[in-house]
C-alpha positions, 0 to 999 in steps of 0.5 A: 500500499504504497504511497498511502504515508507511515505506517499505512502499509499491510502490517497484519498486526497493525491492521488487528490493533485499528479493528479492536480500537475500531479507528476510522481515520484521520482526526484533529483536535487543537489544544491551547496553554496558558503557559504565563499562569494569566488564566487566559481564556482561548475562544475559536468560532470556526475551524478552517483544515486545507489540505496543502496538497498540490 
C-alpha cells in the first residue's frame, strides 16, 4: 500500500489493532495552554482544515 503515508502498510498486527480500537481515520485536535499563568482563555468560533497537497 505504497503512497498512503507512514504506517499505512499491510502490517497484520497494525490492521488488527485498528480494528480492535475501531479507528475510523484521521483525527485533528486543537490544544491551547496558558503557559504564562495569566488564566487567559482561548475561544474558537470556527476551525478550518485545508488540504495542503498541490
